[in-house]
Structures are given as structure tokens and as C-alpha cells.
TORKOL-4160 file (C-alpha; in steps of 0.2 Angstrom, whole numbers, padded with zeros to 4 digits, m for minus):
334
<pt num="1" X="m0113" Y="m0051" Z="m0099"/>
<pt num="2" X="m0114" Y="m0049" Z="m0081"/>
<pt num="3" X="m0100" Y="m0049" Z="m0067"/>
<pt num="4" X="m0102" Y="m0057" Z="m0050"/>
<pt num="5" X="m0091" Y="m0047" Z="m0037"/>
<pt num="6" X="m0089" Y="m0058" Z="m0021"/>
<pt num="7" X="m0082" Y="m0056" Z="m0004"/>
<pt num="8" X="m0081" Y="m0069" Z="0010"/>
<pt num="9" X="m0078" Y="m0069" Z="0029"/>
<pt num="10" X="m0072" Y="m0084" Z="0040"/>
<pt num="11" X="m0075" Y="m0085" Z="0058"/>
<pt num="12" X="m0057" Y="m0092" Z="0062"/>
<pt num="13" X="m0047" Y="m0085" Z="0047"/>
<pt num="14" X="m0042" Y="m0103" Z="0043"/>
<pt num="15" X="m0047" Y="m0111" Z="0026"/>
<pt num="16" X="m0048" Y="m0129" Z="0032"/>
<pt num="17" X="m0061" Y="m0130" Z="0046"/>
<pt num="18" X="m0078" Y="m0125" Z="0037"/>
<pt num="19" X="m0077" Y="m0108" Z="0045"/>
<pt num="20" X="m0085" Y="m0098" Z="0030"/>
<pt num="21" X="m0098" Y="m0088" Z="0038"/>
<pt num="22" X="m0103" Y="m0075" Z="0025"/>
<pt num="23" X="m0103" Y="m0073" Z="0006"/>
<pt num="24" X="m0108" Y="m0056" Z="0000"/>
<pt num="25" X="m0110" Y="m0052" Z="m0018"/>
<pt num="26" X="m0114" Y="m0038" Z="m0030"/>
<pt num="27" X="m0121" Y="m0042" Z="m0048"/>
<pt num="28" X="m0115" Y="m0029" Z="m0060"/>
<pt num="29" X="m0119" Y="m0026" Z="m0079"/>
<pt num="30" X="m0105" Y="m0025" Z="m0092"/>
<pt num="31" X="m0101" Y="m0007" Z="m0087"/>
<pt num="32" X="m0098" Y="m0012" Z="m0069"/>
<pt num="33" X="m0114" Y="m0004" Z="m0063"/>
<pt num="34" X="m0121" Y="m0012" Z="m0047"/>
<pt num="35" X="m0138" Y="m0020" Z="m0051"/>
<pt num="36" X="m0141" Y="m0030" Z="m0035"/>
<pt num="37" X="m0131" Y="m0034" Z="m0019"/>
<pt num="38" X="m0134" Y="m0047" Z="m0005"/>
<pt num="39" X="m0126" Y="m0054" Z="0010"/>
<pt num="40" X="m0128" Y="m0073" Z="0013"/>
<pt num="41" X="m0125" Y="m0078" Z="0031"/>
<pt num="42" X="m0120" Y="m0096" Z="0036"/>
<pt num="43" X="m0119" Y="m0105" Z="0053"/>
<pt num="44" X="m0100" Y="m0110" Z="0052"/>
<pt num="45" X="m0094" Y="m0127" Z="0058"/>
<pt num="46" X="m0081" Y="m0121" Z="0071"/>
<pt num="47" X="m0089" Y="m0120" Z="0089"/>
<pt num="48" X="m0081" Y="m0104" Z="0093"/>
<pt num="49" X="m0077" Y="m0088" Z="0083"/>
<pt num="50" X="m0059" Y="m0082" Z="0084"/>
<pt num="51" X="m0061" Y="m0068" Z="0071"/>
<pt num="52" X="m0074" Y="m0055" Z="0069"/>
<pt num="53" X="m0083" Y="m0056" Z="0086"/>
<pt num="54" X="m0082" Y="m0043" Z="0100"/>
<pt num="55" X="m0071" Y="m0054" Z="0111"/>
<pt num="56" X="m0056" Y="m0054" Z="0098"/>
<pt num="57" X="m0059" Y="m0038" Z="0090"/>
<pt num="58" X="m0044" Y="m0029" Z="0099"/>
<pt num="59" X="m0032" Y="m0043" Z="0094"/>
<pt num="60" X="m0038" Y="m0045" Z="0076"/>
<pt num="61" X="m0043" Y="m0028" Z="0072"/>
<pt num="62" X="m0058" Y="m0036" Z="0063"/>
<pt num="63" X="m0077" Y="m0034" Z="0069"/>
<pt num="64" X="m0090" Y="m0041" Z="0058"/>
<pt num="65" X="m0106" Y="m0032" Z="0054"/>
<pt num="66" X="m0116" Y="m0046" Z="0062"/>
<pt num="67" X="m0116" Y="m0053" Z="0080"/>
<pt num="68" X="m0111" Y="m0071" Z="0083"/>
<pt num="69" X="m0130" Y="m0075" Z="0087"/>
<pt num="70" X="m0135" Y="m0069" Z="0070"/>
<pt num="71" X="m0123" Y="m0081" Z="0062"/>
<pt num="72" X="m0128" Y="m0095" Z="0073"/>
<pt num="73" X="m0146" Y="m0092" Z="0068"/>
<pt num="74" X="m0142" Y="m0093" Z="0049"/>
<pt num="75" X="m0143" Y="m0109" Z="0039"/>
<pt num="76" X="m0128" Y="m0120" Z="0036"/>
<pt num="77" X="m0119" Y="m0118" Z="0019"/>
<pt num="78" X="m0126" Y="m0134" Z="0012"/>
<pt num="79" X="m0144" Y="m0127" Z="0014"/>
<pt num="80" X="m0139" Y="m0112" Z="0003"/>
<pt num="81" X="m0128" Y="m0121" Z="m0009"/>
<pt num="82" X="m0140" Y="m0121" Z="m0024"/>
<pt num="83" X="m0143" Y="m0103" Z="m0022"/>
<pt num="84" X="m0124" Y="m0100" Z="m0021"/>
<pt num="85" X="m0121" Y="m0111" Z="m0036"/>
<pt num="86" X="m0134" Y="m0102" Z="m0047"/>
<pt num="87" X="m0125" Y="m0085" Z="m0043"/>
<pt num="88" X="m0109" Y="m0091" Z="m0053"/>
<pt num="89" X="m0118" Y="m0097" Z="m0068"/>
<pt num="90" X="m0113" Y="m0087" Z="m0084"/>
<pt num="91" X="m0105" Y="m0074" Z="m0075"/>
<pt num="92" X="m0086" Y="m0068" Z="m0074"/>
<pt num="93" X="m0081" Y="m0067" Z="m0055"/>
<pt num="94" X="m0072" Y="m0052" Z="m0048"/>
<pt num="95" X="m0065" Y="m0049" Z="m0031"/>
<pt num="96" X="m0052" Y="m0040" Z="m0021"/>
<pt num="97" X="m0037" Y="m0051" Z="m0016"/>
<pt num="98" X="m0047" Y="m0067" Z="m0021"/>
<pt num="99" X="m0035" Y="m0080" Z="m0014"/>
<pt num="100" X="m0045" Y="m0082" Z="0003"/>
<pt num="101" X="m0062" Y="m0081" Z="m0005"/>
<pt num="102" X="m0058" Y="m0095" Z="m0017"/>
<pt num="103" X="m0051" Y="m0106" Z="m0003"/>
<pt num="104" X="m0065" Y="m0102" Z="0010"/>
<pt num="105" X="m0078" Y="m0107" Z="m0003"/>
<pt num="106" X="m0069" Y="m0123" Z="m0009"/>
<pt num="107" X="m0067" Y="m0128" Z="0009"/>
<pt num="108" X="m0085" Y="m0125" Z="0013"/>
<pt num="109" X="m0090" Y="m0137" Z="m0002"/>
<pt num="110" X="m0077" Y="m0150" Z="0004"/>
<pt num="111" X="m0084" Y="m0150" Z="0022"/>
<pt num="112" X="m0102" Y="m0153" Z="0016"/>
<pt num="113" X="m0097" Y="m0166" Z="0003"/>
<pt num="114" X="m0103" Y="m0154" Z="m0011"/>
<pt num="115" X="m0095" Y="m0152" Z="m0028"/>
<pt num="116" X="m0084" Y="m0137" Z="m0029"/>
<pt num="117" X="m0090" Y="m0122" Z="m0039"/>
<pt num="118" X="m0082" Y="m0119" Z="m0056"/>
<pt num="119" X="m0079" Y="m0102" Z="m0062"/>
<pt num="120" X="m0066" Y="m0090" Z="m0069"/>
<pt num="121" X="m0061" Y="m0073" Z="m0060"/>
<pt num="122" X="m0051" Y="m0057" Z="m0061"/>
<pt num="123" X="m0042" Y="m0050" Z="m0045"/>
<pt num="124" X="m0045" Y="m0032" Z="m0043"/>
<pt num="125" X="m0030" Y="m0030" Z="m0032"/>
<pt num="126" X="m0019" Y="m0037" Z="m0046"/>
<pt num="127" X="m0026" Y="m0025" Z="m0058"/>
<pt num="128" X="m0022" Y="m0010" Z="m0046"/>
<pt num="129" X="m0004" Y="m0017" Z="m0043"/>
<pt num="130" X="m0001" Y="m0017" Z="m0062"/>
<pt num="131" X="m0007" Y="0001" Z="m0064"/>
<pt num="132" X="0003" Y="0006" Z="m0048"/>
<pt num="133" X="0018" Y="m0005" Z="m0046"/>
<pt num="134" X="0026" Y="0009" Z="m0035"/>
<pt num="135" X="0013" Y="0008" Z="m0021"/>
<pt num="136" X="0016" Y="m0004" Z="m0006"/>
<pt num="137" X="0000" Y="m0002" Z="0004"/>
<pt num="138" X="m0014" Y="m0009" Z="m0007"/>
<pt num="139" X="m0027" Y="m0016" Z="0005"/>
<pt num="140" X="m0045" Y="m0013" Z="0001"/>
<pt num="141" X="m0048" Y="m0002" Z="0016"/>
<pt num="142" X="m0033" Y="0009" Z="0012"/>
<pt num="143" X="m0037" Y="0011" Z="m0006"/>
<pt num="144" X="m0055" Y="0015" Z="m0003"/>
<pt num="145" X="m0050" Y="0028" Z="0009"/>
<pt num="146" X="m0038" Y="0035" Z="m0004"/>
<pt num="147" X="m0052" Y="0036" Z="m0017"/>
<pt num="148" X="m0065" Y="0042" Z="m0004"/>
<pt num="149" X="m0077" Y="0027" Z="m0006"/>
<pt num="150" X="m0089" Y="0025" Z="0009"/>
<pt num="151" X="m0093" Y="0007" Z="0013"/>
<pt num="152" X="m0096" Y="m0004" Z="0029"/>
<pt num="153" X="m0080" Y="m0015" Z="0031"/>
<pt num="154" X="m0081" Y="m0033" Z="0035"/>
<pt num="155" X="m0099" Y="m0034" Z="0029"/>
<pt num="156" X="m0097" Y="m0045" Z="0014"/>
<pt num="157" X="m0109" Y="m0037" Z="0002"/>
<pt num="158" X="m0103" Y="m0020" Z="0006"/>
<pt num="159" X="m0085" Y="m0026" Z="0004"/>
<pt num="160" X="m0090" Y="m0033" Z="m0013"/>
<pt num="161" X="m0098" Y="m0016" Z="m0018"/>
<pt num="162" X="m0083" Y="m0007" Z="m0011"/>
<pt num="163" X="m0072" Y="m0017" Z="m0022"/>
<pt num="164" X="m0081" Y="m0014" Z="m0038"/>
<pt num="165" X="m0083" Y="0005" Z="m0035"/>
<pt num="166" X="m0064" Y="0005" Z="m0031"/>
<pt num="167" X="m0061" Y="m0003" Z="m0048"/>
<pt num="168" X="m0071" Y="0009" Z="m0057"/>
<pt num="169" X="m0063" Y="0024" Z="m0048"/>
<pt num="170" X="m0045" Y="0019" Z="m0051"/>
<pt num="171" X="m0048" Y="0014" Z="m0069"/>
<pt num="172" X="m0057" Y="0031" Z="m0073"/>
<pt num="173" X="m0043" Y="0040" Z="m0064"/>
<pt num="174" X="m0029" Y="0031" Z="m0074"/>
<pt num="175" X="m0038" Y="0033" Z="m0090"/>
<pt num="176" X="m0043" Y="0015" Z="m0093"/>
<pt num="177" X="m0058" Y="0005" Z="m0097"/>
<pt num="178" X="m0059" Y="m0012" Z="m0089"/>
<pt num="179" X="m0056" Y="m0020" Z="m0106"/>
<pt num="180" X="m0042" Y="m0009" Z="m0110"/>
<pt num="181" X="m0033" Y="m0013" Z="m0094"/>
<pt num="182" X="m0035" Y="m0032" Z="m0097"/>
<pt num="183" X="m0028" Y="m0031" Z="m0114"/>
<pt num="184" X="m0014" Y="m0019" Z="m0111"/>
<pt num="185" X="m0007" Y="m0030" Z="m0096"/>
<pt num="186" X="m0012" Y="m0046" Z="m0104"/>
<pt num="187" X="m0022" Y="m0051" Z="m0088"/>
<pt num="188" X="m0027" Y="m0069" Z="m0088"/>
<pt num="189" X="m0042" Y="m0075" Z="m0078"/>
<pt num="190" X="m0040" Y="m0085" Z="m0063"/>
<pt num="191" X="m0048" Y="m0102" Z="m0063"/>
<pt num="192" X="m0057" Y="m0113" Z="m0050"/>
<pt num="193" X="m0061" Y="m0131" Z="m0054"/>
<pt num="194" X="m0066" Y="m0146" Z="m0045"/>
<pt num="195" X="m0048" Y="m0152" Z="m0045"/>
<pt num="196" X="m0040" Y="m0135" Z="m0039"/>
<pt num="197" X="m0037" Y="m0117" Z="m0043"/>
<pt num="198" X="m0025" Y="m0105" Z="m0050"/>
<pt num="199" X="m0025" Y="m0086" Z="m0048"/>
<pt num="200" X="m0027" Y="m0072" Z="m0060"/>
<pt num="201" X="m0010" Y="m0067" Z="m0068"/>
<pt num="202" X="m0002" Y="m0055" Z="m0080"/>
<pt num="203" X="0007" Y="m0059" Z="m0096"/>
<pt num="204" X="0015" Y="m0041" Z="m0096"/>
<pt num="205" X="0024" Y="m0046" Z="m0080"/>
<pt num="206" X="0030" Y="m0062" Z="m0088"/>
<pt num="207" X="0036" Y="m0053" Z="m0103"/>
<pt num="208" X="0044" Y="m0039" Z="m0092"/>
<pt num="209" X="0034" Y="m0025" Z="m0101"/>
<pt num="210" X="0032" Y="m0007" Z="m0094"/>
<pt num="211" X="0046" Y="m0010" Z="m0081"/>
<pt num="212" X="0036" Y="m0023" Z="m0072"/>
<pt num="213" X="0045" Y="m0037" Z="m0063"/>
<pt num="214" X="0041" Y="m0053" Z="m0055"/>
<pt num="215" X="0041" Y="m0053" Z="m0036"/>
<pt num="216" X="0056" Y="m0058" Z="m0026"/>
<pt num="217" X="0047" Y="m0073" Z="m0020"/>
<pt num="218" X="0044" Y="m0079" Z="m0038"/>
<pt num="219" X="0062" Y="m0074" Z="m0043"/>
<pt num="220" X="0068" Y="m0086" Z="m0030"/>
<pt num="221" X="0058" Y="m0100" Z="m0039"/>
<pt num="222" X="0065" Y="m0095" Z="m0056"/>
<pt num="223" X="0083" Y="m0096" Z="m0048"/>
<pt num="224" X="0080" Y="m0113" Z="m0040"/>
<pt num="225" X="0074" Y="m0119" Z="m0057"/>
<pt num="226" X="0089" Y="m0113" Z="m0066"/>
<pt num="227" X="0101" Y="m0121" Z="m0053"/>
<pt num="228" X="0092" Y="m0137" Z="m0054"/>
<pt num="229" X="0094" Y="m0138" Z="m0073"/>
<pt num="230" X="0113" Y="m0133" Z="m0073"/>
<pt num="231" X="0123" Y="m0147" Z="m0081"/>
<pt num="232" X="0129" Y="m0159" Z="m0068"/>
<pt num="233" X="0148" Y="m0157" Z="m0064"/>
<pt num="234" X="0161" Y="m0171" Z="m0062"/>
<pt num="235" X="0168" Y="m0174" Z="m0044"/>
<pt num="236" X="0183" Y="m0164" Z="m0047"/>
<pt num="237" X="0175" Y="m0147" Z="m0052"/>
<pt num="238" X="0176" Y="m0133" Z="m0039"/>
<pt num="239" X="0160" Y="m0128" Z="m0032"/>
<pt num="240" X="0154" Y="m0110" Z="m0029"/>
<pt num="241" X="0141" Y="m0102" Z="m0017"/>
<pt num="242" X="0134" Y="m0084" Z="m0015"/>
<pt num="243" X="0128" Y="m0076" Z="0001"/>
<pt num="244" X="0109" Y="m0076" Z="0005"/>
<pt num="245" X="0110" Y="m0057" Z="0001"/>
<pt num="246" X="0117" Y="m0059" Z="m0016"/>
<pt num="247" X="0105" Y="m0073" Z="m0020"/>
<pt num="248" X="0091" Y="m0061" Z="m0017"/>
<pt num="249" X="0097" Y="m0049" Z="m0030"/>
<pt num="250" X="0089" Y="m0048" Z="m0047"/>
<pt num="251" X="0087" Y="m0065" Z="m0053"/>
<pt num="252" X="0095" Y="m0061" Z="m0071"/>
<pt num="253" X="0110" Y="m0054" Z="m0063"/>
<pt num="254" X="0113" Y="m0069" Z="m0052"/>
<pt num="255" X="0110" Y="m0082" Z="m0066"/>
<pt num="256" X="0122" Y="m0072" Z="m0077"/>
<pt num="257" X="0136" Y="m0073" Z="m0063"/>
<pt num="258" X="0132" Y="m0092" Z="m0061"/>
<pt num="259" X="0133" Y="m0095" Z="m0080"/>
<pt num="260" X="0149" Y="m0085" Z="m0082"/>
<pt num="261" X="0157" Y="m0094" Z="m0067"/>
<pt num="262" X="0153" Y="m0111" Z="m0076"/>
<pt num="263" X="0165" Y="m0105" Z="m0090"/>
<pt num="264" X="0178" Y="m0102" Z="m0077"/>
<pt num="265" X="0176" Y="m0120" Z="m0071"/>
<pt num="266" X="0165" Y="m0117" Z="m0056"/>
<pt num="267" X="0149" Y="m0126" Z="m0052"/>
<pt num="268" X="0135" Y="m0117" Z="m0041"/>
<pt num="269" X="0130" Y="m0126" Z="m0025"/>
<pt num="270" X="0120" Y="m0121" Z="m0010"/>
<pt num="271" X="0130" Y="m0132" Z="0002"/>
<pt num="272" X="0144" Y="m0121" Z="0010"/>
<pt num="273" X="0152" Y="m0136" Z="0018"/>
<pt num="274" X="0158" Y="m0142" Z="0001"/>
<pt num="275" X="0161" Y="m0126" Z="m0009"/>
<pt num="276" X="0179" Y="m0119" Z="m0013"/>
<pt num="277" X="0173" Y="m0102" Z="m0019"/>
<pt num="278" X="0162" Y="m0090" Z="m0009"/>
<pt num="279" X="0155" Y="m0073" Z="m0014"/>
<pt num="280" X="0149" Y="m0061" Z="m0001"/>
<pt num="281" X="0145" Y="m0043" Z="0002"/>
<pt num="282" X="0139" Y="m0045" Z="0020"/>
<pt num="283" X="0148" Y="m0040" Z="0036"/>
<pt num="284" X="0137" Y="m0052" Z="0046"/>
<pt num="285" X="0136" Y="m0067" Z="0034"/>
<pt num="286" X="0124" Y="m0080" Z="0041"/>
<pt num="287" X="0128" Y="m0093" Z="0028"/>
<pt num="288" X="0146" Y="m0095" Z="0033"/>
<pt num="289" X="0144" Y="m0092" Z="0052"/>
<pt num="290" X="0143" Y="m0110" Z="0056"/>
<pt num="291" X="0160" Y="m0114" Z="0047"/>
<pt num="292" X="0175" Y="m0117" Z="0058"/>
<pt num="293" X="0192" Y="m0109" Z="0055"/>
<pt num="294" X="0199" Y="m0123" Z="0045"/>
<pt num="295" X="0184" Y="m0124" Z="0033"/>
<pt num="296" X="0185" Y="m0105" Z="0030"/>
<pt num="297" X="0204" Y="m0106" Z="0027"/>
<pt num="298" X="0200" Y="m0118" Z="0013"/>
<pt num="299" X="0188" Y="m0107" Z="0004"/>
<pt num="300" X="0192" Y="m0093" Z="m0008"/>
<pt num="301" X="0181" Y="m0078" Z="m0003"/>
<pt num="302" X="0177" Y="m0064" Z="m0015"/>
<pt num="303" X="0168" Y="m0048" Z="m0013"/>
<pt num="304" X="0154" Y="m0046" Z="m0026"/>
<pt num="305" X="0164" Y="m0033" Z="m0035"/>
<pt num="306" X="0180" Y="m0044" Z="m0036"/>
<pt num="307" X="0169" Y="m0059" Z="m0042"/>
<pt num="308" X="0161" Y="m0049" Z="m0056"/>
<pt num="309" X="0179" Y="m0044" Z="m0062"/>
<pt num="310" X="0185" Y="m0062" Z="m0061"/>
<pt num="311" X="0170" Y="m0069" Z="m0072"/>
<pt num="312" X="0172" Y="m0054" Z="m0084"/>
<pt num="313" X="0154" Y="m0048" Z="m0080"/>
<pt num="314" X="0148" Y="m0033" Z="m0091"/>
<pt num="315" X="0129" Y="m0035" Z="m0093"/>
<pt num="316" X="0115" Y="m0048" Z="m0089"/>
<pt num="317" X="0113" Y="m0062" Z="m0101"/>
<pt num="318" X="0095" Y="m0064" Z="m0109"/>
<pt num="319" X="0084" Y="m0077" Z="m0102"/>
<pt num="320" X="0067" Y="m0083" Z="m0108"/>
<pt num="321" X="0056" Y="m0088" Z="m0093"/>
<pt num="322" X="0039" Y="m0087" Z="m0102"/>
<pt num="323" X="0037" Y="m0106" Z="m0102"/>
<pt num="324" X="0042" Y="m0109" Z="m0084"/>
<pt num="325" X="0032" Y="m0094" Z="m0077"/>
<pt num="326" X="0016" Y="m0098" Z="m0087"/>
<pt num="327" X="0017" Y="m0116" Z="m0080"/>
<pt num="328" X="0020" Y="m0109" Z="m0063"/>
<pt num="329" X="0005" Y="m0097" Z="m0063"/>
<pt num="330" X="m0007" Y="m0110" Z="m0071"/>
<pt num="331" X="m0003" Y="m0125" Z="m0060"/>
<pt num="332" X="m0018" Y="m0129" Z="m0049"/>
<pt num="333" X="m0017" Y="m0128" Z="m0030"/>
<pt num="334" X="m0029" Y="m0140" Z="m0022"/>
């Protein structure tokens, strides 16, 4: 089995204007040894570059390895489509932060009325984040500097080679093989189809293994789904609301408070204009800043500590989010 490691560049940074200007790749064997690399240049559709050229380099911090003239002399994506399509045949795709690569390629196919290329892929950045959840700066340039990997940034084939060398380095440093990391962290392949794509994701994150947690952004979706599925109250029930700061706390803690509040005859609602109970730990609470004095006088305000005592909070309830999160991670983005 072979791996195809890819990286792309866009001359505008947008994924809806046919701006794909390069696809670089490295073909690797089953042990991630590089067998071949190449940079395919395309003459992009936009009339002007706003990324990667000399004129915008100070503003964007990005300078491509080729001049605008070299890109303009290159074929259109449609002329190299068959060559690109063949690269993906019978290979698992790898890349670093694959989201833009997938979108740029799909957009190029769409702009030239060509079928989207179907493939499955692993994201090297995700694998690194699973092994090093404490690290905040996980860009390709930063990590290659950390592991002392020399490569030419923003030349797509060099970025692709730099990505696979990085993968090999941190796996070896952490005592993993590629297969062992995939198995331990239950990493599912991302998928690109003619109808849409979804990114690579980790079952270990869904299951809360090894201290891993879903991101704050996805926690907010979990909370919204929980609130949406609460039993509908009758018109007489008192409504409760939390400050934005409290809503952004651990989702299991927040859901536990909401479910304990229901037992006290309260129903959770986002609308502060109709709530009768409000919980805040903020001196400058933006959620209630628009309320007038009369409205505030009609609301019972608790601190978080007071409210925890009121609902008899002792520990978080247990929630099974596997079905919801699996559906979330596998839903296709067009």
C-alpha cells in the first residue's frame, strides 16, 4: 500500500473562486519513506494574486516559491485533471491541516465542471494534537522548526515532504508507529466524495479517553443539542438562564446544572427577556446589560456557587454523546 501526501496553495486564500495554483505531492511506501515528489502548477482563474506574490507578502506573510509569471505560464487545472486523478487511485491520502486542501481541490473541480475526486485521508495535524493535547501552537512551520526539519515553505511538494517527515519524527519520538497511533486513538479516515466531505476524527476524543476532551466549539453544539431536546414546559413554569461565561464552562457541568434545575421546576432558556432566574459570575455581564431596572428587579439572580447549592449539585451526571458526535463528525460538508 502507498500513501499520497498532498499540499495545495491558493492565489487568493479563498475556496470558491478557482484560485488553486499548485498541488504538491509526495508518494510514500507503507513505511512512510518518500519514493517521489512533484509540484504541479496551475494557472488559476482569478485575474490577480492576493496571496503569495511579492506585492502582498508583507501583509500576508506568505511568499510562494514561484513567481506569478511562472503560474500564468502553467496549464489550467482542467488540462492536468487526468494526471491529478490518477495520483489518488488506490492510495490513502495524508496531509497537514487538510481542510483547505480538500476545499481547494473540490472547488477547482467544480469550476471546470469536472467530477470531484473521491478519496479517504488522515490529517497529520490531528494525529499530533492527539499525542500532544497540551500544545497550543501546532502549525507546520512551528513543528518543523521544533523537530529541525529543513524544507522550503509554501512550495507545495516541499510542504508535503515536510509533512510526512514531521509525522515520522514525532511518531518515533513518542514511541509510536503510524498504525499504533491510529489504533490507540481510534482515528477514523476523513472522506471526500462527489456529494461532500468530512474530516478525519478521533473515537478516543468522543469516548473521553486519555484525558482528551472535545473542543469548546463542539461542546457548544453538544449543549445546544441538549437544550433543544429538553422536555417542553407549560406556560407557567419559571425559566432559567446562565451568563455566557457559565455556558462556556465544561458542557457536562452545565448540562448537569440544567437537568438538576428541571427537578426544581425551572426550564432553561436563552432569552433573558422572559427568564425569572439568572445565574452569573461576571461583574460585567453582557447578557443582562440590555435589561432595564424593572426587568432586573423581576429576576432572581444567583451566583454560580449559590445556584449549585440551590440545585444540590454534587457531581456531574453522565451523558452519552457518542451517537450525536459520530453523526456530527461524519456529516458531509458541501
